[in-house]
N, C-alpha and C positions, 0 to 999 in steps of 0.2 A: 504494500500500500504506500503510495507516494505521500510525502510530507504535506504537499499542498492539498491533497484530497483529505488527509486526516484533519488538517486545519479547517477545511470546509465543513466537515462533519461536526467538529466541536463548535464552530461558529454558528451553524444552523441550530444546534441544540441549545446554546445559550441565547440565541436570538428568539427561539420559540419560548424559552423560559421568561425572557424579558417582555416579549410581546403579550404573553398571557400571564402577566405577573400575579394578578389576583387568583387566577386558577392555579398557578404554580404554588402560591403561598397556601391556598386551601389544600392542595395536594400534599405539600410538605407537612402541613398540620395533621392531615388524616393519617399519613404514613407514620408521623411521630407518635400519634396516639396508639396506632396499631403496634408499633415496635415497643412503645412504653408498656403496653399490656403484655406483649410477648416477653420483653426483658424482665418485667415483674414476675411473670410466670417462671421464667428460667431461674431467677434468683431465689424464688420461693422454693422451687423444686430442689435446687442444689443445696440450699441451706437446710431444708428438711432432711435430705439425705445425709448431710454432714452431721446434723444433730443426732439422727438415728444411728449413724455409724459411730459417733462419739459415745453414745450410750451403750451400743453393742460392744465397743472396745473396752469399756469399763466393766463388763460382766466378768465374773470370776468363778472358777471352780474351786470349791472348798474340799480339800482332801483331808479327811479327819482320821487320825491314827487311833489305834487302840490305846486306852489309858495307860496300860502297863508296858507299852512298847519300849524296849531298851534304846538308849541314845544312839547306839551304833546302827541299828536297823532303821531308825528315823533318818539318820544321815544317808543311808543307802537309798531310801525312797526319795529323799530330796535330790540326790545326785541324778537319779533316774529321771525325775521330772524335769530337771534343768537341761538334761541332754536330749530330751525329746524334740524331734524335728518340727512338731506342730505347736510347740509351746514357745511363747514370747517372753514370759516373765513368771518368776516363782518367788513368792514371799513366804518366809517361814515365821510362824507365830508360835513360840514355845509356850508350854502350859503355864509356866511361871508368869509370863507376861499376860496371859489371858486371865489368870486369877487376880493379878494386880489391877487390871482394867475393870474387872467386875467389882472389886472392892471399892474402887473409886466411884463407880456408878451407883453403888448401893449407899454410899455415904453413911448416914447415921444408922442405917439398918445393917451395919456390918456384924451385928451379933449373930446373924445367920451363919457366919463362917467360923465362929468360935468353936462350935461343936465338931468341926472337922479337925481341929488340932493342927498337926503338921501335914495332914493329907491334902492333896490337890486333886479335886475331882475332874479337872479340865484336861482334855487330851492335847497333844501337839497337833498342829494342823498346818497345811500349806494352802496358800491362796495362789491359784494358777490362772494365768491369762493365756488364751489361745491366740495364735497369729491370725487366724480366721475364725470369727464367731460361729460360722457354720459347722466347724469341727467340734464344737463343745460337746454335743451328744456322744460322738464317737470317743472323744477323750475321756469323758466321764465314765463310759462303760469300760474302757481299758483300765483306768485308774482303780476302778472298783475291784479289779482282779489282782492288784498288787498285794504282796504279803504284808500283813498286820494293818491294812487299811480297813477301818471299821465301816465307814460309809462315805459317799461322795455326793455333794450337793452343788447344784449349779443353776437353780431357778429355771427349770426346763420350760415352763410356760412363758416366762418373760423373754427368754432368749428367742424362742420360736416366734412370738408375737412381734418382737422388734425386727426380726429378719423378714417376716411377712409384710410388716409395715413399710420397710425399706423398698421391697419389691413393688408394692402397689403405688407408693409415692413416685417411683421411677416411671411406671406405666402411665399413671395419671398425668404426670408432667409431660410426657411425650405426646399424649393425646391433646392436652391443652396447647402445647407449643405448635402442634400441627394445625390446629384450628385457627390459632392466631396468625400463623404464617399464611394460611390460605386466605384469611380475611384481608391481610395486607396486600397480597397479590391481587385480589379482586379490586381493591381501592386503586392501586397503581394502574391496573388494566383499564379501569373506568376513566381515570385521568388522561391516559394516553389516547384512549378512544375518542375523548372529546377534542383533544389536540388534532388527531388525525381527521376528524370530521370537519374541523375548522379549516384545515389545509387540504381538503379533498380535491379542490380544483388544481392547486399546485402539484399535487401528487399525480393527478391525471395528465397534466402537461409533461411532467417528467417521464411518465410511462410512454407517452406518445412520441417523445424525441429519442427513445431508446435507452433510457436509464435502466440499469440492472436492478434486480430485486434488492440485493444487499446495499446498493448505493442509496436506495430509498429507505431501507430499514435503519441504517446506522444512526442518522440524526435522532430518530425516535427512540432507538435503543439507548443511546447516550443520555437523552433527556430523562428517560425512566430511571437510569442508573444514578444520575445526579439527584433526582427527586428522592430516590431511596436513600442515598448517602446523606443528603442534607437533613432528611427526616430522622435518620439514625443519630446524627449529631444532637439534634434537639432532644430526642428521646433519651440519649445517654446522659445529657446534662441534667434533665429533670429526674431521671432515675437515680443517679448518684446522689443528688441533693436529698431526695426522699429517703434513700437507703441510709445515708449518714444519720438522719434524724431518727429513723426506725431502729438502727443499731444502738444508738445512744439510749433510746427508751428501753429497749429489750435488756441491754446490759445493766441498766439501773433498776428496772422493775422486776425483771426475770433473769437474774444472774445465772440460774441453772440451765438456761437455754443457750446452747452454743451457736454462735453466728460467725460467718467468715468475714474478716475485715482485712485480710492480707492484700497488699498491692497487686501481687501476681493474679489473684482471683479477679479483682476489679478490672485489671487490664485485659484479662481474658474475656470478660463480659463485653468490654468495649469492642474488642476485635470481632467477637461473634456478632454483635448487633450491627456494626459497620458493614461486615461482610454480608449479613442477612439483608440489610437495607439495599445494598447494591444488587444482590442476587434477586431479591423480590422485585426491584425496579426493572431489571432486565427481563425477568419472567413475565411481569405484567405487560411490558412493551411488546414482547413476542406474541403473547396471547392476543392482544388487540390487533396487531398487524396481521396475524394469520387469519383472524376471523372477519376483519372489517376492511382490510386493504386488498386481500386476495392477491398479494404479491409473493 
């Protein structure tokens, strides 16, 4: 493609944007609203997944030893747990520490422990975290078979519910993003359709003098891409401002809810929305041209 031809395409695209300034502004606004809804959906889905994954990563398997297990065998079980390829972290809670914590919690009711004398009714235990929460059921079953392990607890219902929630949040988010993306494509297509209709005589003249299909398509395609990109810039600005306020409120009022505020995450959202705006603009232009120009 010659540089002069490329300049003509860009010039025609910007001329159309300037000539139909109010329509262009309305189009950018509608695209911005669509991408704002789309971006909000993306951020909500990603933060929901992040929160669920954070909760799931905090789940632990409690491996409880027999009360009278010798220290040597407790150490052997601990080494076996730490060397397991599906385990990420192992924390040992000795029986003496468990007794001390319980006495502190009981406070003035510590008389309950006087009857025990020097005996400690608490067992040694290990708190185990899996690399993948989906492996918790398998690990719990395996740990139950270890020698001198009395029982294994891991909150079976909670773990499974969190994993199911993560799955449905991901599926629901994809559906919402697909619907919002389709709506944005429709809005761009409608805008380009109006532009094509306004320039139908010019297009007819270009066809009659032998202009190729793509020579006619490119200015409209670039116009749609510009509309999508400018709309994405507006959407990103509004989205980030609203997200900063929402994060501040959540971290203040609901500190137990994990939200993502790292710059890499925010930059990734910007890239996704900018690319989505350009892609949606191009798709809307192509749809309008194919159906209404017949070129």
